[in-house]
C-alpha positions in Angstrom: 10.5 23.9 -25.8 8.2 24.5 -22.8 4.7 23.0 -22.6 1.8 24.1 -20.4 -1.0 22.1 -18.8 -3.5 23.3 -21.4 -1.1 22.3 -24.2 -0.8 18.9 -22.6 -4.5 18.4 -22.5 -4.7 19.3 -26.2 -2.0 16.8 -27.0 -4.0 14.1 -25.2 -7.1 15.0 -27.3 -5.2 15.0 -30.6 -3.4 11.7 -29.9 -6.5 10.0 -28.7 -8.4 11.2 -31.8 -5.6 10.0 -34.1 -5.5 6.6 -32.3 -9.3 6.2 -32.2 -9.3 6.3 -28.4 -11.8 7.9 -26.0 -10.5 10.8 -24.1 -12.6 11.6 -21.0 -12.3 15.2 -19.7 -12.0 15.4 -15.9 -12.5 19.2 -15.5 -12.3 19.6 -11.8 -8.7 18.2 -11.6 -7.2 17.6 -15.0 -5.9 21.2 -15.5 -4.0 21.2 -12.2 -2.6 17.7 -12.8 -1.6 18.6 -16.4 0.2 21.7 -15.1 2.1 19.6 -12.5 3.1 17.0 -15.0 4.2 19.6 -17.6 6.4 21.3 -15.0 8.0 18.1 -13.8 9.1 16.4 -17.0 11.0 17.4 -20.1 8.6 18.4 -22.9 9.9 16.1 -25.6 10.0 13.1 -23.4 6.5 13.9 -22.0 5.0 14.2 -25.5 6.4 10.8 -26.5 5.3 9.3 -23.2 1.8 10.4 -23.9 1.8 8.8 -27.3 3.2 5.6 -25.9 0.6 5.6 -23.0 -2.4 6.2 -25.4 -1.2 3.4 -27.7 -0.7 0.9 -24.8 -4.0 1.6 -22.9 -7.2 -0.2 -23.8 -9.8 1.7 -21.9 -10.8 5.4 -21.8 -7.9 7.9 -21.4 -7.8 10.2 -18.4 -5.1 12.7 -17.5 -5.3 11.5 -13.9 -4.5 7.9 -14.9 -1.6 9.0 -17.0 -0.2 11.0 -14.0 -0.1 7.9 -11.9 1.8 6.0 -14.6 3.8 8.9 -16.0 7.1 8.1 -14.5 7.1 4.6 -16.0 6.3 5.9 -19.4 8.7 8.8 -19.4 11.5 6.4 -18.2 10.6 4.0 -21.1 10.9 6.9 -23.6 14.2 8.1 -22.1 15.7 4.6 -22.3 14.5 4.2 -25.9 16.0 7.6 -26.8 19.3 6.7 -25.2 19.3 3.4 -26.9 18.7 4.9 -30.3 21.4 7.5 -29.7 23.9 4.8 -28.7 23.0 2.8 -31.8 23.5 5.9 -34.1 26.8 6.5 -32.4 27.9 2.9 -33.0 26.9 3.1 -36.6 28.8 6.4 -37.1 31.9 4.9 -35.5 31.6 1.8 -37.6 31.2 3.8 -40.7 34.3 5.9 -39.8 36.3 2.7 -39.2 35.3 1.3 -42.6 36.1 4.5 -44.4 39.6 4.5 -42.7 40.1 0.9 -43.6 39.2 1.5 -47.3 41.8 4.3 -47.6 
């Protein structure tokens, strides 16, 4: 899935609205910043990073502020995803071992 800068800004608006946060448009620069971020990161990781960012911030939300912290939030999302995948793999392996033992 590919995401554009405009899509990214819409995601910010929707997430901020659902979390009851204030999204402040920064028209002169937010479109270019959003385009750069969208091109740089994987779409799924980026969308989850935005959700995590909005939930963790206490002040008004700006695309520019997210851009500064984006690497940290995307890295957190990636680590969490890898951890969940590893856990699921461990559960599947354990289930397989239990089924083999029961036979």
